[in-house]
C-alpha positions in Angstrom: 7.5 -3.9 35.8 9.7 -2.9 32.9 11.1 -5.6 30.7 14.4 -3.8 30.2 16.8 -1.5 32.0 16.8 2.2 31.2 20.0 1.8 29.3 18.6 -1.1 27.3 15.5 0.9 26.6 17.6 3.9 25.3 19.6 1.7 23.0 16.5 0.1 21.5 14.8 3.5 21.0 17.8 4.9 19.1 18.0 1.9 16.7 15.2 2.9 14.3 12.2 5.0 13.4 9.7 5.8 16.2 6.0 5.7 15.8 3.7 8.0 17.8 0.2 6.5 17.4 -2.9 8.7 17.7 -5.4 7.8 20.4 -8.7 6.5 18.9 -11.9 8.1 20.1 -15.6 7.2 19.4 -17.9 9.9 18.2 -18.7 10.8 21.8 -15.0 11.3 22.5 -14.6 8.1 24.7 -11.6 5.9 24.2 -12.1 3.4 21.3 -9.8 0.7 22.6 -10.6 -1.9 19.9 -9.7 0.6 17.1 -6.5 1.6 18.9 -5.4 -2.0 19.3 -6.1 -2.7 15.6 -4.0 0.3 14.6 -1.1 -0.7 16.8 -1.1 -4.1 15.1 -1.0 -2.5 11.7 1.9 -0.2 12.7 3.9 -3.1 14.1 3.7 -4.8 10.8 5.9 -1.9 9.5 8.6 -2.4 12.3 9.0 0.8 14.2 11.8 0.8 16.8 9.3 1.9 19.5 5.7 3.0 20.1 4.8 6.1 22.1 1.5 5.6 23.8 -0.5 8.7 24.9 2.2 11.1 23.7 1.6 14.5 22.1 0.2 13.0 18.9 -1.8 10.7 21.1 -3.5 13.7 22.7 -2.0 13.1 26.2 -3.1 16.6 27.2 -6.7 15.6 26.8 -6.7 12.3 28.8 -7.6 11.7 32.4 -5.3 9.6 34.5 -7.7 6.7 34.2 -7.9 7.0 30.4 -4.1 7.3 30.2 -3.7 4.1 32.1 -6.1 2.3 29.8 -4.3 3.6 26.7 -0.8 2.6 28.0 -2.1 -0.8 29.2 -3.7 -1.5 25.8 -0.4 -0.6 24.0 1.7 -2.8 26.3 -0.7 -5.8 25.9 -1.0 -5.4 22.1 2.8 -5.0 21.5 3.5 -7.9 23.8 7.2 -7.1 24.0 7.8 -6.7 20.3 9.0 -3.1 20.7 9.4 -0.8 23.7 6.4 1.2 24.8 7.0 4.7 25.9 4.3 6.5 27.9 3.7 10.2 27.8 3.9 12.3 31.0 3.5 15.9 31.9 1.7 18.7 33.8 3.0 20.0 37.1 5.4 18.0 39.2 2.8 16.3 41.4 0.7 15.2 38.5 3.7 14.3 36.3 4.8 11.9 39.1 1.4 10.3 39.1 1.4 9.8 35.3 5.0 8.4 35.5 3.9 6.0 38.2 0.8 5.0 36.3 2.8 4.4 33.2 5.2 2.1 35.1 2.3 0.2 36.6 0.7 -0.3 33.2 3.9 -2.0 32.0 5.5 0.8 29.9 9.3 0.5 29.2 10.0 4.3 29.4 8.6 7.7 29.9 8.5 10.8 27.6 8.4 13.8 29.9 6.6 16.6 28.1 6.8 20.3 29.2 4.9 21.4 32.4 1.5 23.0 31.8 1.5 26.7 31.2 4.3 27.8 33.4 7.7 29.3 32.5 10.2 28.6 35.2 13.8 29.3 36.1 16.3 26.6 35.4 16.5 25.6 39.0 12.8 24.9 39.1 12.8 23.0 35.9 15.8 20.9 37.0 13.9 20.1 40.3 10.8 19.1 38.3 12.7 16.7 36.0 14.7 15.2 39.0 11.4 14.6 40.9 9.8 12.8 38.0 12.9 10.6 37.4 12.9 9.7 41.1 9.3 8.7 40.9 10.0 5.8 38.4 12.5 3.1 37.7 11.8 3.5 34.0 14.1 5.2 31.5 13.0 8.9 31.0 13.3 10.9 27.8 13.2 14.7 28.4 11.3 16.6 25.7 13.1 19.9 25.2 10.5 22.4 23.8 8.2 25.3 24.5 8.5 26.3 28.1 10.9 23.5 29.1 14.3 24.3 27.5 17.5 23.0 29.1 21.0 24.0 28.0 24.0 21.6 27.9 25.2 22.6 31.4 21.8 22.0 33.1 21.3 18.8 31.2 24.7 17.5 32.3 23.7 18.3 35.9 20.5 16.3 35.6 22.3 13.4 34.0 24.7 13.3 36.9 21.8 13.2 39.4 19.4 11.0 37.4 20.8 7.7 36.1 17.5 6.8 34.5 17.4 10.1 32.4 18.5 8.3 29.2 17.0 10.3 26.4 16.7 13.8 25.0 14.0 14.7 22.5 14.5 18.1 20.8 11.5 20.1 19.8 13.3 23.5 20.0 15.4 23.6 16.9 18.4 25.6 18.1 21.3 24.0 16.1 24.0 25.6 18.3 22.3 24.3 21.4 21.9 20.8 20.0 25.6 20.8 19.0 26.6 21.9 22.4 24.5 19.2 24.1 25.9 16.4 21.9 29.4 17.7 22.3 29.1 17.7 26.1 27.0 14.6 26.6 27.9 12.3 23.7 26.6 8.8 24.1 25.3 9.4 27.6 21.9 10.0 26.0 19.9 8.8 23.1 18.8 11.7 21.0 15.4 11.9 19.3 14.2 14.5 16.8 11.0 16.0 17.9 10.3 19.1 15.9 6.8 19.2 14.2 7.0 17.0 11.1 10.4 15.8 12.1 11.2 14.5 8.6 12.0 18.1 7.6 14.9 18.2 10.0 16.0 14.6 9.9 19.0 14.9 7.6 20.8 17.9 9.3 20.0 16.5 12.8 21.6 13.1 11.9 24.9 15.0 11.6 24.4 16.2 15.2 24.0 12.7 16.6 20.2 12.4 16.4 19.8 8.9 15.1 16.0 8.8 15.2 12.9 10.9 15.3 9.2 10.7 16.0 7.2 10.3 12.8 3.5 11.3 13.0 3.2 10.5 9.3 3.9 6.8 10.2 0.3 6.7 11.5 -1.1 6.7 7.9 1.9 6.3 5.5 4.2 3.8 7.3 5.9 2.6 4.1 6.7 6.1 3.1 7.9 6.9 6.6 10.2 4.0 6.8 11.6 4.5 3.2 12.2 8.2 4.0 14.0 7.2 7.3 16.2 4.7 5.4 17.1 7.4 2.9 18.1 9.7 5.8 20.2 7.1 7.5 22.1 6.3 4.2 22.4 10.1 3.6 20.7 9.9 0.3 20.2 13.6 -0.3 18.4 13.2 -3.6 15.8 10.8 -2.2 15.3 12.8 1.0 14.6 16.0 -0.9 12.3 14.2 -3.4 10.3 13.0 -0.4 10.2 16.5 1.1 9.1 18.1 -2.2 6.5 15.5 -3.1 4.9 15.0 0.2 6.3 16.5 3.4 6.5 20.2 2.5 3.0 20.2 0.9 1.7 18.4 4.0 3.3 21.1 6.2 1.5 23.8 4.1 -1.8 22.2 5.1 -0.7 21.7 8.7 0.3 25.3 9.1 -3.2 26.7 8.2 -4.4 26.6 11.8 -3.0 26.1 15.3 -3.1 22.6 16.6 -3.2 20.9 13.2 0.1 19.1 13.9 -2.2 16.5 15.7 -5.5 17.1 13.7 -3.8 16.4 10.4 -2.6 13.0 11.5 -6.2 11.9 12.3 -7.3 13.4 9.0 -4.6 11.3 7.2 -6.0 8.2 8.8 -9.5 9.1 7.6 -8.1 9.6 4.1 -6.7 6.1 3.9 -9.8 4.5 5.3 -8.5 3.9 8.8 -10.4 6.5 10.8 -9.4 7.1 14.5 -12.3 9.4 15.4 -12.3 13.1 16.1 -9.7 15.2 18.0 -10.7 16.4 21.4 -11.2 20.1 22.1 -9.5 22.5 22.3 -8.1 21.0 19.0 -10.3 21.2 15.9 -10.5 18.8 13.0 -9.6 19.8 9.4 -12.4 21.4 7.4 -13.8 19.9 4.2 -11.5 21.8 1.9 -8.4 20.9 3.9 -9.4 17.3 4.1 -9.8 17.2 0.3 -6.4 18.7 -0.2 -4.8 16.2 2.2 -6.6 13.3 0.6 -5.4 14.3 -2.9 -1.8 14.7 -1.6 -1.6 11.2 -0.1 -3.8 9.4 -2.7 -2.2 6.1 -3.9 0.6 6.2 -1.3 -1.0 3.9 1.4 
């Protein structure tokens, strides 16, 4: 059972920087639980506001239901109540309900609902999908607005009226007008999470729209930089934020953008670069090549 109500969960998630750990694999692509647990302990030393187990950066899309349950259970046991654990969730409605239920059984404090697999649906169908997943769990649910799952402010309000445990909105779409409309309509009813790729790039303007936190993949391998950058965002230190963007984040994005899927692959590459390898990514993703790995290693050298 959850250790906190959906409302308590939402408040804790919005209070600081969020860490999205990778999922560790052995060379044969099986789950490396020991390495994963060690990584979580290291991340927790740097005080994230929450850990997202088996999320997008954690390759949720490649995990079986059994593997997913093992990953979330390991995260819950290893954090031992120190921070909320949020479990990924997705695919079609029937499967998403199964993942939500499994996350709750494993002891997660909340659910991150990723877009349904493949399909583009009318708003009525998407609303029914979100409502069904929320009804399948007592946990607080964060809706991930991106790709083929985009809600506008009117539809989101309708869902919030119907689903008391829908307590978070993660934006990976990047429509400033839409985000402004949503915050203007919903206000403090939701906790807002920045979820665009390499969210540091958008953190400062999004703060002005009520988005108090974001998911940092960089936290996996440069947690001190990630927390320092977040602190600069929260105090609206424009000079320090843009220094961090120029010196690290934008060159990092240049490498990430060389191939599709590198938003995940480059995180595991960063961990290899600092001597904390997490194994390969699972197909259909691909790992960075030798030249890209060298460029990333040079970029982050001395920062860990």
